[in-house]
Each structure stands twice: as C-alpha cells, then as structure tokens.
C-alpha positions as CSV (number, residue, x, y, z in Angstrom):
1,M,3.1,-10.7,7.5
2,N,0.9,-13.1,9.3
3,Y,-0.2,-15.1,6.6
4,P,0.9,-19.0,7.0
5,E,4.1,-19.8,6.4
6,Q,3.5,-21.7,2.8
7,Q,1.3,-18.9,1.6
8,L,3.5,-16.5,2.7
9,N,6.6,-17.7,0.7
10,E,4.2,-18.5,-2.3
11,I,3.2,-14.8,-2.2
12,L,6.5,-13.5,-2.1
13,D,8.0,-15.8,-4.5
14,Y,5.2,-14.8,-6.8
15,L,6.4,-10.9,-6.7
16,F,10.2,-11.4,-6.3
17,K,11.9,-14.5,-7.0
18,P,13.3,-14.6,-10.2
19,N,12.3,-16.3,-13.4
20,Y,8.9,-17.5,-11.5
21,G,6.3,-14.8,-11.6
22,A,6.2,-11.0,-11.6
23,S,10.2,-11.3,-10.9
24,L,10.2,-7.4,-10.0
25,H,13.2,-5.4,-10.7
26,I,12.4,-2.6,-8.3
27,L,10.7,-2.1,-4.9
28,K,9.7,1.3,-4.1
29,V,8.6,1.7,-0.1
30,E,7.1,4.1,2.1
31,I,9.2,6.1,4.7
32,G,6.6,6.1,7.3
33,G,5.4,9.4,8.6
34,D,2.9,8.5,11.4
35,S,0.3,9.8,8.9
36,Q,-2.3,8.6,6.5
37,S,-1.2,7.7,3.0
38,T,-4.2,6.6,1.4
39,D,-4.9,3.2,3.2
40,G,-3.3,3.5,6.4
41,T,-0.6,5.0,8.4
42,E,3.0,4.0,8.6
43,S,5.2,4.3,11.7
44,S,8.1,7.0,11.5
45,H,11.6,5.9,12.4
46,M,11.7,9.0,14.5
47,H,8.4,10.2,16.2
48,E,10.4,12.7,18.0
49,S,13.6,14.5,17.1
50,W,15.4,12.5,20.1
51,D,13.7,9.2,19.0
52,E,15.1,6.7,16.9
53,N,14.0,3.1,16.2
54,Y,14.5,1.0,13.4
55,R,12.4,-1.9,14.2
56,R,8.9,-0.2,13.7
57,G,6.5,-1.2,10.7
58,Y,6.8,-3.7,7.9
59,E,8.9,-2.1,5.2
60,W,12.3,-3.3,6.5
61,W,10.8,-6.9,7.0
62,L,9.4,-6.6,3.0
63,M,12.6,-5.0,1.7
64,V,14.7,-8.0,3.7
65,E,12.0,-10.6,1.7
66,A,12.6,-9.1,-1.8
67,K,16.6,-9.2,-1.6
68,K,16.1,-12.7,-0.3
69,R,14.7,-13.8,-3.2
70,N,16.2,-11.6,-5.7
71,P,19.9,-10.0,-4.4
72,D,19.7,-7.5,-7.4
73,I,16.4,-6.1,-6.7
74,L,16.6,-2.2,-6.7
75,L,15.5,-0.3,-3.7
76,Y,13.5,3.3,-3.9
77,G,12.3,5.4,-0.7
78,L,9.7,8.0,-0.5
79,P,8.0,9.7,2.1
80,W,4.5,10.8,1.9
81,A,4.3,12.5,5.2
82,F,6.7,13.6,8.2
83,P,6.4,13.4,11.8
84,G,5.1,16.8,13.4
85,W,8.4,18.2,14.5
86,I,9.6,17.9,11.3
87,G,7.1,20.7,10.4
88,N,7.5,22.6,13.4
89,G,4.2,23.8,13.7
90,T,3.6,23.9,9.8
91,N,2.5,21.3,7.5
92,S,5.6,21.9,5.6
93,P,8.8,19.4,5.6
94,Y,10.9,22.4,4.0
95,N,11.2,25.0,6.9
96,T,14.4,23.3,7.7
97,P,15.7,21.6,4.9
98,S,18.8,20.5,6.8
99,I,16.8,18.7,9.4
100,T,14.5,16.9,7.0
101,A,17.6,15.9,4.7
102,D,19.0,14.6,8.0
103,Y,16.1,13.0,8.8
104,I,16.1,11.0,5.2
105,A,19.7,10.4,5.7
106,R,19.1,8.6,8.9
107,W,16.4,6.3,7.5
108,I,18.9,5.2,4.4
109,A,21.4,4.4,7.2
110,G,19.2,2.5,9.2
111,A,18.4,0.2,6.2
112,K,22.0,-0.4,5.9
113,N,23.2,-0.6,9.7
114,Y,20.5,-2.5,10.7
115,Y,19.5,-4.9,7.8
116,G,22.3,-4.5,5.3
117,L,20.1,-3.1,2.8
118,Q,21.7,-0.3,0.4
119,L,19.1,2.0,-0.9
120,D,19.4,2.8,-4.9
121,Y,16.9,5.6,-5.0
122,I,15.5,8.3,-2.7
123,G,12.7,10.4,-3.7
124,I,11.4,13.9,-2.0
125,W,7.6,14.4,-1.1
126,N,5.0,12.2,-2.8
127,E,2.5,14.3,-5.1
128,R,3.2,17.1,-2.9
129,N,5.1,20.7,-3.7
130,Y,9.0,20.1,-4.2
131,D,11.3,22.6,-3.1
132,I,14.7,23.4,-4.8
133,T,16.6,24.2,-1.7
134,Y,15.6,21.1,-0.3
135,I,16.5,18.8,-3.0
136,K,20.1,20.5,-3.2
137,T,20.5,20.2,0.4
138,L,19.3,16.4,0.4
139,R,22.4,15.9,-2.5
140,K,24.7,17.7,-0.4
141,T,24.0,15.8,3.0
142,L,23.8,12.3,1.1
143,D,27.4,13.1,-0.2
144,Q,28.7,14.1,2.9
145,R,27.7,11.0,4.6
146,G,29.0,8.7,1.9
147,M,25.6,7.9,0.2
148,N,27.0,9.3,-3.0
149,H,25.3,6.0,-4.5
150,V,21.6,7.0,-3.6
151,Q,20.4,8.5,-6.5
152,I,17.5,11.2,-6.3
153,V,13.8,11.1,-8.2
154,A,12.3,14.0,-8.2
155,A,9.5,15.0,-7.6
156,D,7.1,12.2,-7.8
157,G,4.5,14.4,-9.1
158,G,3.9,16.3,-12.4
159,W,6.3,17.0,-15.0
160,G,6.9,20.5,-14.0
161,I,10.2,20.4,-12.3
162,A,11.6,19.6,-15.8
163,D,11.2,23.4,-16.3
164,D,13.4,24.2,-13.4
165,V,16.0,21.7,-14.2
166,L,16.4,23.1,-17.3
167,K,17.0,26.4,-15.8
168,D,19.1,25.4,-12.8
169,P,22.4,23.7,-13.5
170,Q,23.0,23.1,-10.1
171,L,19.6,21.5,-9.4
172,A,20.0,19.5,-12.7
173,A,23.2,18.0,-10.8
174,S,21.7,17.4,-7.9
175,M,19.3,14.9,-8.9
176,D,19.1,11.9,-11.3
177,Y,15.7,10.8,-12.6
178,I,12.4,12.9,-13.3
179,G,9.6,10.6,-11.7
180,T,6.1,11.5,-12.6
181,H,2.8,9.7,-11.3
182,Y,-0.1,8.6,-13.8
183,P,1.6,10.0,-17.0
184,G,-1.1,8.5,-19.5
185,T,2.1,7.1,-21.3
186,F,3.0,10.7,-22.6
187,S,6.0,13.0,-21.4
188,T,6.5,16.3,-22.0
189,P,9.3,18.2,-24.4
190,S,10.8,19.8,-21.6
191,A,10.9,16.7,-20.0
192,V,12.8,15.0,-23.0
193,K,15.2,17.8,-22.9
194,T,16.7,17.3,-19.5
195,D,18.2,14.4,-20.6
196,K,17.4,12.7,-17.2
197,Q,15.9,9.3,-17.5
198,L,12.2,9.5,-17.1
199,W,10.2,7.2,-15.0
200,A,6.6,6.8,-14.3
201,S,7.5,6.4,-10.7
202,E,4.1,5.6,-9.6
203,D,1.5,4.2,-12.3
204,Y,-1.2,1.7,-12.4
205,S,-3.5,1.9,-9.4
206,T,-6.1,-0.2,-11.2
207,F,-8.4,-3.2,-10.3
208,N,-6.3,-6.2,-10.8
209,D,-8.6,-8.2,-12.8
210,N,-8.2,-8.8,-16.7
211,T,-9.0,-5.3,-17.4
212,G,-6.2,-4.1,-14.9
213,G,-3.8,-6.5,-16.6
214,G,-4.6,-5.0,-19.9
215,C,-3.9,-1.8,-18.5
216,W,-0.8,-2.7,-17.2
217,A,0.6,-4.5,-20.5
218,R,-0.3,-1.3,-22.7
219,I,1.2,1.3,-20.2
220,L,4.6,-1.2,-19.7
221,N,5.2,-0.7,-23.3
222,Q,3.7,2.6,-24.2
223,N,5.4,4.5,-21.5
224,Y,8.5,4.1,-23.4
225,V,6.9,4.4,-26.8
226,N,5.1,7.5,-26.3
227,G,6.8,9.1,-23.6
228,Y,10.5,7.9,-23.2
229,M,10.1,6.4,-19.7
230,T,12.4,3.5,-19.1
231,A,10.8,2.5,-15.6
232,T,7.2,2.2,-14.9
233,I,6.1,1.4,-11.0
234,S,3.0,0.2,-9.7
235,W,1.3,1.6,-7.1
236,N,0.8,-0.6,-5.4
237,L,2.8,-3.9,-4.9
238,I,0.2,-6.1,-3.1
239,A,-3.4,-5.1,-2.1
240,S,-3.1,-6.0,1.4
241,Y,-5.9,-4.1,3.1
242,Y,-9.4,-4.4,3.9
243,A,-12.1,-4.0,1.5
244,N,-14.0,-0.4,2.0
245,L,-10.5,1.0,2.0
246,P,-9.5,3.0,-0.9
247,F,-8.3,1.5,-3.9
248,Y,-9.4,-2.1,-2.9
249,R,-7.3,-4.6,-4.8
250,D,-5.2,-2.1,-6.9
251,G,-2.3,-3.9,-6.4
252,L,-0.6,-6.9,-8.4
253,M,-2.0,-9.2,-6.5
254,T,-4.0,-9.5,-3.6
255,A,-3.7,-11.2,-0.4
256,V,-6.2,-10.0,2.4
257,E,-6.9,-13.1,4.5
258,P,-4.1,-14.2,6.8
259,W,-6.6,-16.0,8.8
260,S,-7.6,-18.4,5.9
261,G,-4.3,-18.1,3.5
262,N,-6.1,-17.2,0.5
263,Y,-5.0,-15.0,-2.1
264,I,-5.7,-13.9,-5.8
265,I,-3.5,-14.0,-8.4
266,E,-4.6,-12.8,-11.7
267,A,-3.6,-11.1,-15.0
268,P,-0.8,-8.3,-13.6
269,I,1.5,-10.9,-12.2
270,W,1.8,-12.4,-15.6
271,V,1.9,-9.6,-17.5
272,S,4.8,-8.2,-15.8
273,A,6.6,-11.4,-16.3
274,H,6.3,-10.6,-20.2
275,T,9.2,-8.0,-19.6
276,T,10.7,-8.7,-16.5
277,Q,11.8,-11.9,-16.7
278,F,13.4,-11.5,-20.2
279,T,15.2,-8.2,-19.3
280,Q,17.3,-6.4,-16.3
281,P,18.1,-2.9,-15.0
282,G,20.9,-2.0,-17.6
283,W,19.5,-3.1,-20.7
284,R,18.9,-0.4,-23.1
285,Y,15.6,0.0,-25.1
286,L,16.6,0.2,-29.0
287,P,15.6,3.7,-30.9
288,H,12.6,4.8,-31.8
289,G,11.7,3.2,-35.4
290,N,14.4,0.6,-35.1
291,G,12.8,-1.6,-32.2
292,V,10.5,0.6,-30.6
293,G,7.0,1.9,-32.0
294,K,3.2,1.1,-32.8
295,L,1.7,-1.3,-34.9
296,A,-0.1,-0.6,-37.8
297,S,-3.5,-1.8,-36.6
298,G,-3.1,-0.7,-33.3
299,G,-0.7,-2.0,-30.3
300,S,3.0,-1.6,-29.6
301,Y,6.1,-3.2,-29.6
302,V,9.6,-2.7,-27.6
303,S,12.8,-4.2,-27.9
304,L,15.5,-4.3,-25.4
305,T,18.9,-5.4,-24.9
306,N,21.9,-5.8,-22.7
307,I,25.2,-4.0,-22.7
308,S,26.9,-6.4,-25.1
309,Q,24.0,-6.9,-27.2
310,Q,24.1,-10.6,-27.2
311,S,20.8,-10.8,-25.6
312,L,17.4,-9.3,-27.3
313,T,13.8,-9.1,-26.0
314,I,11.0,-7.8,-27.7
315,V,7.8,-7.4,-26.1
316,I,4.5,-6.9,-28.0
317,E,0.8,-5.8,-26.9
318,T,-2.2,-5.4,-28.6
319,M,-4.5,-4.3,-25.9
320,S,-7.9,-2.8,-27.1
321,H,-9.2,0.3,-25.5
322,N,-12.1,-1.0,-23.5
323,H,-10.0,-3.7,-22.1
324,S,-7.3,-1.7,-20.8
325,I,-8.4,1.3,-19.6
326,C,-6.4,2.4,-16.4
327,I,-8.1,4.1,-13.3
328,R,-6.2,7.1,-14.5
329,P,-6.2,9.4,-16.4
330,P,-8.7,9.2,-19.2
331,L,-7.9,6.9,-22.1
332,A,-8.5,8.6,-25.7
333,K,-10.4,6.3,-28.0
334,Y,-8.2,4.0,-30.5
335,D,-8.8,1.1,-32.5
336,V,-7.1,-2.6,-32.6
337,S,-7.7,-5.4,-35.1
338,P,-6.2,-8.5,-35.9
339,Q,-3.0,-8.0,-38.0
340,N,0.3,-9.7,-39.3
341,A,3.6,-8.1,-38.0
342,T,7.1,-8.8,-39.4
343,F,10.2,-8.0,-37.3
344,K,13.2,-7.9,-39.2
345,L,16.7,-8.6,-37.1
346,S,20.0,-7.3,-38.6
347,G,23.1,-5.7,-37.2
348,S,24.2,-7.0,-33.9
349,F,21.1,-9.6,-34.0
350,A,22.1,-10.9,-37.3
351,Y,23.3,-13.9,-35.5
352,V,19.6,-15.1,-34.1
353,T,18.3,-18.0,-35.7
354,S,15.4,-18.5,-33.6
355,L,13.5,-17.1,-30.7
356,N,11.8,-18.3,-27.8
357,V,8.3,-17.5,-27.6
358,W,5.9,-16.7,-24.5
359,Y,2.1,-15.8,-25.2
360,T,-0.8,-14.2,-23.1
361,K,-4.3,-13.8,-24.4
362,I,-6.5,-11.8,-21.9
363,G,-10.2,-13.1,-22.1
364,F,-13.4,-11.0,-21.8
365,D,-17.0,-11.4,-22.0
366,G,-16.8,-15.1,-20.3
367,N,-13.7,-15.9,-23.0
368,P,-11.0,-18.1,-21.2
369,S,-7.4,-16.7,-20.6
370,T,-4.2,-17.8,-21.5
371,F,-1.5,-16.4,-19.2
372,F,2.3,-16.6,-19.7
373,K,2.5,-19.7,-21.9
374,E,5.7,-20.8,-23.3
375,M,5.1,-21.6,-27.3
376,P,7.4,-23.4,-29.3
377,Q,10.7,-21.4,-30.8
378,I,9.9,-19.4,-33.7
379,D,12.4,-19.6,-36.6
380,V,14.2,-16.3,-38.1
381,V,14.1,-16.7,-41.9
382,N,16.1,-14.4,-44.1
383,G,16.3,-12.2,-41.2
384,A,12.7,-11.9,-40.1
385,V,9.9,-13.6,-38.1
386,T,6.3,-13.0,-38.7
387,L,3.5,-13.3,-36.0
388,S,-0.5,-13.2,-36.6
389,L,-1.5,-11.2,-33.6
390,G,-5.1,-11.1,-32.2
391,V,-6.6,-8.7,-30.0
392,D,-5.6,-8.4,-26.4
393,E,-2.7,-10.4,-26.6
394,M,0.8,-10.2,-25.5
395,Y,4.1,-11.8,-27.1
396,T,7.5,-11.9,-26.0
397,L,10.3,-13.0,-28.6
398,T,13.4,-13.5,-26.7
399,T,17.0,-14.9,-26.9
400,V,16.8,-15.5,-23.2
401,S,16.1,-19.0,-22.4
402,T,15.5,-18.6,-18.5
403,G,11.7,-17.9,-18.5
404,Q,9.3,-20.0,-16.2
405,K,5.9,-19.7,-15.2
406,G,5.9,-20.4,-11.6
407,T,3.4,-22.6,-9.9
408,A,2.3,-23.3,-6.5
409,P,-0.5,-25.4,-4.9
410,D,-4.2,-23.6,-5.1
411,P,-4.3,-21.3,-2.2
412,P,-6.8,-22.1,0.5
413,P,-10.3,-21.1,0.0
414,S,-11.6,-17.6,1.1
415,E,-13.2,-17.4,4.6
416,P,-14.7,-14.6,6.4
417,F,-12.9,-13.1,9.1
418,P,-12.9,-15.3,12.2
419,L,-15.4,-14.6,15.5
420,P,-15.0,-14.9,18.2
421,Y,-11.3,-13.1,17.9
422,K,-9.0,-12.3,20.8
423,D,-5.6,-10.5,20.8
424,N,-3.6,-9.9,24.0
425,F,-0.7,-8.8,22.3
426,D,1.6,-10.9,23.8
427,N,3.2,-12.8,21.0
428,Y,5.1,-10.1,19.1
429,E,8.3,-8.0,19.0
430,V,8.6,-4.8,20.6
431,N,7.7,-1.9,18.4
432,S,6.0,-4.1,15.8
433,E,2.6,-3.2,14.5
434,P,-0.2,-5.8,15.5
435,Y,-1.8,-7.9,13.0
436,N,-4.9,-7.5,11.7
437,L,-5.4,-3.8,13.0
438,A,-5.3,-1.4,10.2
439,Q,-4.1,1.8,11.7
440,Q,-5.8,4.6,9.8
441,V,-4.9,7.8,11.9
442,G,-2.4,7.5,14.4
443,V,0.4,4.6,15.4
444,W,0.0,1.6,17.5
445,E,3.0,-0.2,18.3
446,V,3.6,-3.3,20.8
447,V,5.1,-2.5,23.7
448,Q,6.1,-4.4,26.9
449,G,3.4,-3.9,29.7
450,D,3.4,-4.5,33.3
451,A,4.7,-7.6,34.3
452,D,1.2,-8.9,35.1
453,R,0.3,-8.1,31.6
454,G,2.6,-9.0,29.0
455,G,2.4,-6.8,25.8
456,I,0.3,-4.1,25.0
457,I,-0.4,-1.8,22.0
458,R,0.6,1.9,22.8
459,Q,-0.7,4.7,20.4
460,V,2.3,6.9,20.1
461,V,1.6,10.0,17.9
462,V,1.2,12.7,20.3
463,Q,0.8,15.9,18.0
464,E,-0.2,16.2,14.2
465,P,2.2,14.9,11.6
466,V,2.6,16.8,8.7
467,H,0.3,15.2,6.8
468,W,-0.2,14.0,3.2
469,C,-4.1,13.8,3.3
470,A,-6.8,15.5,5.0
471,A,-7.5,12.3,7.6
472,E,-5.7,14.0,10.2
473,T,-7.8,17.2,10.6
474,G,-10.1,15.3,13.0
475,N,-7.6,15.0,15.6
476,R,-8.7,11.8,16.9
477,T,-6.8,8.3,16.2
478,L,-8.4,5.5,14.6
479,N,-7.4,1.7,14.2
480,I,-10.0,-0.4,12.6
481,I,-10.4,-4.3,12.3
482,G,-12.5,-7.3,11.2
483,S,-15.1,-6.7,8.0
484,P,-16.8,-4.0,6.7
485,N,-20.1,-5.8,6.6
486,W,-20.4,-6.6,10.3
487,T,-23.7,-5.1,11.8
488,D,-24.5,-6.7,15.0
489,I,-21.4,-7.2,17.2
490,Y,-19.7,-7.0,20.6
491,V,-16.3,-5.4,21.2
492,Q,-14.2,-5.2,24.6
493,C,-11.0,-3.8,25.4
494,D,-9.0,-3.1,28.1
495,V,-7.8,0.8,27.6
496,R,-5.7,3.4,29.5
497,T,-4.5,6.8,29.4
498,V,-1.1,7.6,30.7
499,T,-0.3,11.1,32.4
500,V,2.9,12.3,30.3
501,S,1.5,13.4,26.5
502,A,-1.8,11.7,27.1
503,A,-4.9,11.6,25.1
504,R,-7.8,12.6,26.8
505,G,-10.1,10.0,26.1
506,V,-10.0,6.6,24.4
507,F,-13.1,4.7,22.7
508,V,-13.9,1.4,21.1
509,A,-16.4,1.1,18.4
510,A,-18.4,-0.7,16.0
511,R,-19.9,0.0,12.5
512,V,-17.2,1.9,11.7
513,S,-17.9,3.1,8.3
514,Q,-14.6,3.9,6.2
515,G,-10.9,4.8,6.7
516,G,-8.3,6.2,4.4
517,C,-7.9,9.7,3.6
518,Q,-11.6,10.4,4.6
519,A,-11.3,9.0,8.1
520,A,-11.8,12.4,9.8
521,D,-15.8,12.0,8.4
522,T,-15.7,8.2,9.7
523,R,-19.1,7.2,10.8
524,G,-20.1,4.5,13.0
525,I,-21.1,3.8,17.1
526,F,-18.3,5.3,19.0
527,L,-18.2,4.7,22.9
528,Y,-15.4,7.0,24.6
529,I,-14.5,7.4,28.1
530,Y,-12.8,10.2,29.5
531,P,-11.2,8.8,32.7
532,S,-9.8,12.8,34.1
533,Q,-13.4,13.8,33.8
534,Q,-15.3,10.6,34.7
535,R,-17.0,10.9,31.8
536,Y,-18.6,8.7,28.6
537,V,-19.9,10.1,25.2
538,L,-21.6,7.6,22.9
539,T,-21.3,9.5,19.3
540,N,-22.2,8.6,15.7
541,D,-19.0,9.6,14.1
542,L,-15.0,9.5,14.8
543,G,-15.0,13.3,15.2
544,G,-17.9,13.5,18.0
545,K,-20.3,15.9,16.2
546,T,-23.4,13.7,16.7
547,V,-23.6,12.9,20.2
548,L,-26.2,9.9,21.1
549,K,-25.7,9.8,24.9
550,S,-23.4,11.0,27.5
551,G,-22.8,10.9,31.2
552,L,-21.0,10.1,34.3
553,A,-18.5,7.0,34.4
554,Q,-16.8,5.9,37.5
555,T,-13.4,5.0,35.7
556,S,-10.4,4.0,37.5
557,S,-7.3,5.6,37.4
558,D,-5.5,2.9,36.0
559,W,-6.8,0.0,33.3
560,N,-10.4,0.1,32.6
561,T,-12.4,-2.5,30.5
562,L,-14.6,-1.0,27.8
563,G,-17.4,-2.8,25.8
564,L,-19.8,-2.2,23.5
565,L,-22.5,-4.1,22.1
566,I,-24.7,-3.6,19.0
567,Q,-27.8,-5.5,18.4
568,S,-30.7,-4.6,15.8
569,N,-32.7,-2.8,18.5
570,G,-30.4,-1.2,20.9
571,I,-26.7,-0.5,22.4
572,T,-25.3,-1.4,25.5
573,G,-22.1,0.2,26.9
574,M,-20.2,-1.3,29.4
575,L,-17.5,-0.1,31.8
576,N,-15.5,-2.5,34.2
577,N,-18.1,-5.3,33.7
578,E,-21.0,-2.9,34.9
579,T,-23.9,-1.4,32.6
580,L,-23.1,2.5,31.3
581,F,-26.2,2.7,29.4
582,T,-28.4,1.0,27.1
583,T,-29.9,3.1,24.2
584,S,-31.4,2.6,20.7
585,V,-29.5,2.3,17.3
586,P,-29.3,5.3,15.0
587,Q,-29.9,5.0,11.4
588,G,-26.7,4.7,10.1
589,P,-24.3,3.3,9.4
590,K,-25.6,-0.4,9.2
591,S,-22.6,-2.1,9.1
592,G,-19.1,-1.5,9.4
593,F,-15.6,-2.4,11.2
594,V,-14.8,-2.7,15.0
595,G,-12.0,0.1,15.7
596,V,-10.1,1.5,18.9
597,G,-8.5,5.2,18.9
598,T,-8.0,8.2,21.1
599,D,-9.2,11.7,21.5
600,P,-7.0,13.6,20.5
601,Y,-3.3,12.6,19.7
602,G,-2.0,11.3,22.7
603,I,-0.4,8.4,24.6
604,A,-3.0,5.6,25.4
605,E,-2.7,1.7,26.0
606,F,-4.8,-1.0,24.8
607,D,-4.7,-4.5,25.6
608,N,-6.7,-7.8,25.7
609,L,-8.9,-6.8,22.4
610,E,-12.3,-9.2,22.1
611,I,-14.3,-9.1,19.3
612,M,-17.4,-11.7,19.2
613,S,-20.9,-11.9,17.7
614,N,-23.7,-10.1,19.4
615,R,-25.2,-13.6,20.7
616,D,-21.9,-14.3,22.5
617,G,-21.5,-10.6,23.5
618,W,-25.2,-10.9,25.3
619,A,-24.1,-13.7,27.3
620,R,-20.9,-11.8,28.3
621,I,-23.0,-8.8,29.8
622,S,-26.5,-10.0,30.2
623,D,-26.3,-10.6,34.1
624,S,-24.9,-6.9,34.4
625,V,-27.5,-5.6,32.0
626,K,-30.4,-7.5,34.1
627,R,-29.1,-6.2,37.0
628,N,-28.5,-2.7,36.3
629,N,-31.3,-2.2,33.8
630,P,-34.2,-4.3,34.5
631,E,-36.4,-1.9,32.6
632,T,-34.7,-2.0,29.4
633,L,-34.8,-5.9,28.6
634,Y,-36.5,-5.0,25.4
635,F,-32.9,-4.6,24.0
636,R,-32.2,-8.5,24.1
637,P,-31.5,-9.0,20.6
638,Q,-33.2,-11.5,18.0
639,F,-30.3,-13.3,17.2
640,K,-29.2,-14.0,13.6
641,P,-26.7,-16.6,12.2
C-alpha cells in the first residue's frame, strides 16, 4: 500500500486490469481473525463481540482497487482464524454456530455498506475442520439478511466433504461449490458425483520463477482435464512480505520494496493471461474428448466458449515434468516431446476461418523465454488447424481479439531497507496498519495519542484467538520490520502499558530470526521492561526461555523510551536515555529483523520507532554509557560499513 504511486498503479494493473496482464477473474481475501495465517496476522472487524470496525487492515483497500480496474471481478472471503471471543475459551469457531454466522454476515454487510463491495462467495474455515451444522446455519443466516446471492464454498481443505454432501440433502442445498486445496489436478469420484462445481480453491504456492510459471501453466489446464475443476485460485496473489518469512516469493508476482519501488514480474503473470484474457466467468468448458484432453506426446488442451457459442478459446500447454513441479503435492513422472497437433473445428464453430494466436516459451538452462507474444493469425483450413508444438510452451488459439501484453517502464532498481529509519505514526488514518511493520502475533493499529504525540500504534489483542497455527501458543505478540540480514543495529522506541487489559511487559528486539507459524520459537535478542514490577529482562528468544540478563529498571508510570544496541562484541540496553546494562552477545542468531511486542497479549502502545546503524546508535548513547559504565568501554564496536 505504501509503494510510490506510479509503481503501485503498475502493480495493480498487472494483476487486475482486463487485457493487460494477469487480468484476474476472482479475488479471494482473508477475513482477518487477529491471528497468524502464514506470513502475518490480519485484523478482525470485531476484536470483541461489542466492537465493530470496517476501517482495519488492507483487504478492503485491495478489493476496491481490484474493482476499480475490473468491475466484474468476483470476490470471495474466507476466515483463517477468529478473535478469541468467538471461541469462548476454546480453539473452535463452532461452539455457537449462530454467533459465528452472524460474525461472517456482518463482514459481508460491512463490505457492502462501507465500500460498495458485493461478495460473491464465502468460505468456512481455511484448511481446518468443517462443521455441517455451521454450514447450514450460515446459509440460513445469509438468506435471512438478504444475502441470497452469496454462494458458499466448502470446505477449503480436502475432498472429504463430498461424501457428506452425497448423504445429506440439506447440506447439499446449503452450499454451492466444493473447494479443495492443492489437489494435484485430481478430484475424487464422490466429488464428481455431487454435481457441484469443483474448485481448486487454493493452489500453486510455488516460487514465481520459470518453474513456478510451468507449474501454474500445467495446473490451470489440468485441474479441469484431470479433475473437472472449473476454478484455480493461486495462493497467493502477490508476494509482498519479507524474505525469511514462509513461502517467500510464492505469489503470482513480487513486491517487497516500497522504499525503492522495485517489483518483480516473471512467468506466472503471463501464463495467467493465456486463459484470463480470452475467457470470462460464465464461459463453459467443452466436453472431455471434444475440446478437452491430453496431447499424444505429453501436455494438455482445454477449450472454452461463451454462452452464445460465438466465441472460442483453446489453451494448450506442453510443460515438462522437471520444469513444472509445484511446491505440493508430489508430481508423478511423465514425458513430453515435440509433436504436431491438429484441432478440428465443427458444429457451432464451423464458421471460424482464422484464429488469433498467443505464444509463450519458458526458457531453462540459460535459454531465453518468450512470454505472451502475439503471433500471426492462423487460418482454419478444411475445418482444422495444425500446430508444431515444442516442450515447455503455451499456445492460446482464440476468436477473441482484445488480448494485449501490458507494458510499463522498468521498475526502479532494488535497494536494501533504508537506514536510518524513523516512523512517528502521525501520517496514517486511524485504525490502519502501520507500513513496513509485519505483525506476526497480535495486531497493531494506529490510534490518536495524546495531543503532544499525534498518532501512535496500539497492540489491541487481549486474549488468545481461535488460531489457525501454533504461533499463538507463545502468548506473546511480535511485530517485525527491516531486513533478515541485519547484524549490528540500534533500535529505539517509546513504549507504554495502560491500566485496562494491559500487557505486563513490552519489548524491543533485534536479530529476530523468523515469524510465521513458527513465531513462538523465534530467537533473537529481546529487551523487555515490566513497568509495574520496575524490572527488565534480556532474553535470547521470544518466549523468554533463555534469560541473558535481568535486573531493576526505574520505569516511568507513563511513556518509557527503550533502546537496544547490538554490536559485534556487546549488547547495551537503554531506558529513558540512561544505561540499563551492557553484556556480551550470545552465539546466535547472527542476524535478523528488528521487532517490538508485548508479554502477554494485552493493550500496549508504541511511538517514535527509530532504527539506525550501530555506529549511529553508539553516537546516540555513548555519553550515557561512559557516564554510567566506565568500566565496560571495551564494548565500543569496531564499526563496519
């Protein structure tokens, strides 16, 4: 969201603009649940049962931007986690199905009432147990609130729900699509028997280089060829999260440097275009054996037509095994070799005399790639066209003439995270998420501070959510920023705990090793203060299992300025511009992010975050260190560039 305006619009155009880039048909977004969902946490619209706010998070903004570019794009919402009050002391959202259904219905209504967004599809619980009573309750709730148009996709996991659909007519009537994750292009006989449309409602999840493009090309075709799946949805849309977080660059494109404006477009965007620019939702696949099938020497083809059957699109792929491996599931060996393929057009398509041609060749082993190139039209001779197909190629043959390969200036060159860095959180809308901070456990929102402070950020989660992954078991919150490669660094931040639902302690940290679902096991150097106890603790891990140093701390009852200097041969802790301690550096980790957070969940506030090199940090604090610890000057760093 904080990319320079020019590059921001280019990125969004490549994703959503029709006849430009990926030209996506459907956008699936997370319904934030205050809990980790792989690379970060997303804010709920209802932190508590009495709390309702539709200005939080970035998903509203993303849906609005997608709709600006393509008013016909379909919208799909799915919860990965839920705020703690939904679980009522358990890790299940199904204790009171009516409460959870109301929570979801309010999110759908919020999209409409605040942003004019009409949701088309809603899911159950990402990759976790489904509950039949809840699905029926959700359908009833939506219908009662005039949301009959919102269709239910279940259950965003495996194919198991198909057996329940076949046994339970009421369940079958309550849901519209069967959505599964990473099906490996195959469905099950039970799923096909349901007569529901089948979706790969999460797929791909593969590094977006040329092999990732080959994976995407193969499954976009073969999910229907092998498994009768009529939608394939990439996790994720755009890789916009720090390196060292899980699944780095596993999106259709990458944008991780708002400070430089650099972004990366590779094969998956143009692979998408072969299908998305020449079909639309509502088009139909032709039957297997009559427009859909496998090629004799490897590869596949699908054909789609609109309702009137006046338009025809054929998409062909010949991706080899080693150049189209997805992250999951394992891919059985197969062979592809060059071949000639003839496609015969008759019946409704006997009128076609020529077809537009778009071509991609994905290069490997140092060979160049050709992405989404418009070729000369091909004539239909005696009702047929013949192509000479190589390996690792795509062709689109189509009567649609509106395809385009969008172009934009080359993005600016890549640059490291800028130092020194400072954010006083004054220039944000209230309830928004602060830029560049990547919350891993807990949720930080910009709020209005005291008159002399302006904006501040507040950690707002006060109880353990109904979590999707085990990151929450640490019961301490964590927000990270910067570079996983930072070694010697200085971080300083104003911190405050408040009296109502307060966290006992707050921290600043450096060399933070990781986030994601493993956040509870994160290592680093964490400096906690516990104001009510007048105490500090220095630990080597987020969970506080390895204490490096602890002692008394003369904390203020209001704001405290907490500083942490890491240098090659020592750690210095600062409190309100006075030295707390100096001590030696533990063996690991050797590098990592800067972080802030709380112990445990609870309200805490942060302001004036500063990060700088250890040289500049030493210049900031050296007078205090000399004054208070003259015997520890051997910690003066040997500065490196």
